[in-house]
N, C-alpha and C positions, 0 to 999 in steps of 0.2 A: 467393455464399457469407456466412456468418457470419463475423464477427471474432470475434478471439481476443487477450482481454485478459490481460498478466502482469504481475503485481504482486511486487516484490520486496522484501521487508522486511528488518528485524533480528530484530525479534521479533516475538511473535504477536501482540500487541494492536497492533502498528502499523496493519497492514491494517486491523483493525476501528473503532481511533478514527478515523483519517482517509481512509478511502477506501471501508470497506464501502457509501456510497451507489453509487460509482462500478459497484462487481462487481455487486451487485445492480440496477444498470441494464442491466449486458452480458448478464446471466445472463435475464431477463426480457426481453430481445430474441431470446433462444434465442445467445447467443453463449458460446462459450467462455470461463471464465474462469479462470486459474491462479495460484495463490499460491506463491512460492517463499519460503520462511521459512528463513532462516539461522541461526538459531538458536531457543531454547523460552524465550529470556527467565528463563532460571530462574537470577541471580544477581542482577542490575538490576533488572527488573521484577516482582521474587516478595517483597519486602518481607514481606509476610502471612503467608506460608508459611514463610518462616525464621522469623519469630518465633512462630510453632506449632509446632516443633522437626521441622520435616518434613526427610530424608535431602533431598539433591541426586538421587538416582533419582527419590525422591517427586515432587520440586518439577517435575522433567522432566516426569514420567507427567502429574499432572496440569496442567501447562502446556499438552499435546502434547493432552491430550482436550479442554480448554478451545477450543482453536484451530480442531481438525477441527469439533467443535461449529458454532461462529461461521462455519467457512466454507459447512459444510451449510446453515443457515441464510438463507446469502447465494448458494447454488447452484454452489459454486466448487469445486474441487479444489485440496487443498493439496499441498506437498511439502516436506520438513525436510532441512537439512543438518544439526542439530546441531555447528555450527561453534564454539560456544561465546559468551559473552557477557560483557562487564565484565571484558575487551575484547575485543570480534569483533577478528577476525584476517584478511586474508586469507593465505592461502595459495595454493598450486598446486592443492590436491585440491577447495577451495572454488570456485575461478576454473572450472575443468574441468566441475563439477558446473552451474556457471549457463552456462556453454556450450552443454553437452548440453541444458540445459532451452530457453534460446532457438530451440535446432534442433528441439527438437522441438515446440514450441508455436506456432513461425514466429508469432510475437504481430503484431496490425497495431496496437497500443498498449502500454505499457509503464509501469507508475507506480513510482514508487520514492519514499525520503527527498530532502529537502533537500542542498544538498550541504554545509554547514554547521550543527552544533547544538553551541555551547558547554555547554549542559546535559546532551549524550551523547553523546558521541563514536561510540560505535555506529554513531549514526544517519549521519553523515556518512563512516563509514568502509563502511558499506553503499551508499551513494550513489554512491562511487568505485567499488568491485569491481561495482557493477549497470550502471554507462557503459561501463569497463572492458568485462566480459563481452561484452556488445551490440558494441562494436568485434570484438572477438575472433571473435563467432559469425558477423561477415558477412566472416569473411576465408579463401578458398578454400585457403589453406596454412595452417590451423589444423587440425590433424588431429579427428576426432570423426564420430559418428554422424550422419545426416541432413545435409539439405541446409543453404546457408548462408543466413543471412535475409536479407532488404532492410536497411530504414532505419526501422525504427517510430519514430515520433514516441514523445518522453518526456517525462512530467509528473510533477513535484514534487508532493507531496500536502504540506498545510500542519503545521508541526511544532507543536510543544506551545507554544512560544514564540514567534511568527514575528518579533517584532521583535527580537530578541535573535539570531537566526540568519540576519538578511538575507532574509528572504522576503516579495515583491511578487506577490500574486496576480496574475494575467492573464487567469484563468478560473475563473467561476463557475460552478460544476456544479449545475443544477436536480435534486434528489434526491427531492422532496416524494413523487414517486407511490411509492417505496420507503423511506420513512421509517418506517414500522411496523418493516421487515424491517432496517433497521440499528440500531432502539433494541434489538428483540430479541436482535440480534447483539453488543452492547455487555453488555447485561445475562448474556449469558456467561460472561464477564469475571470472576468472584467474584474471583480474588486485587488486580483494581485497582477496586472497587466506588468510589473516589475520586474515578473519573473518570467516572462514567454520568454525572453534572449538569452538570459540565463543556462535555462532548461535546454533550450535549442545548443546552445553552443556544449553543453557536457556531454547531450547525447553525439555530438559529434566527437570530442575527445575520449569518452568510455569506446567508442566506435573504433576510433582508430589503435587504441589500447587492444582490444579486442582482435583485430585484425594483425595485429603485430603476436599477436600469443595465439591464432588458432592453430597454428602447426600445419604440418599439408593433408589431415584428415579433412581441414573444412576450408583451410586457403582464404579466408576475406577478403575483400578488396577494402582498400584504403577508403573509402568513401561507407564503410560499415556505419550505421548507429546501434547504440547497444545501451543497456542501462547495466547498473553494477550491484551486485547481490554480498550481501557476506553470511553463511550458513550458522545456525544456534547448535547445530548438534552433527555428529561427524555422520559423514554418508556412508551408506552401509552396501557394499558390490560385491561381485563374484569376480572381478577382472577390472586391472587399473588401467584406464585411457584418460 
């Protein structure tokens, strides 16, 4: 049975910069990948569009179109909650949408933001909402369509300035085979061209770290491309490897 990946983000660009490799790997294996985007990033991640004189509705439409195209490049589905950003606020309606999404997708893996980000409080808010909705989606006493979920592992993807966010990666994911798809998805985000080079360089840097830590079982080459993740809950295993 195919696995199911659920990616919960505050803004459209987040899933592209930080998790596009993981998404593309999942869909290349035939797994289902669903992105739950809590806002369109219309206020905090669209500075270039505001400077061009676009209206709020125009900016939302452009960011939605970009996100849908990027998701298509990665082979993923995408859902929008339109909960607003700067600030993103937890509301009963947003929580309800995410509970329903958890129960629909029945994820085997969840990706979301790190717990802290002093440069963008929406990211920390999205992390908290994602984890609370996961717990509520597990509870039979919480009403909603579909069956309750199990306990899917949660991985935080890398924030833009990890040193300031207390982010210590404990998983380096080899995304070399889908690197071109990640690059293509990044280039869809015309509103944030200034980040293209940054995340290209980060993929190479994390890839080199992955190669140096890959050990005899993997033996990754130095031109590996990788994404960094941090687990929220302990790994459960019958053997150490």
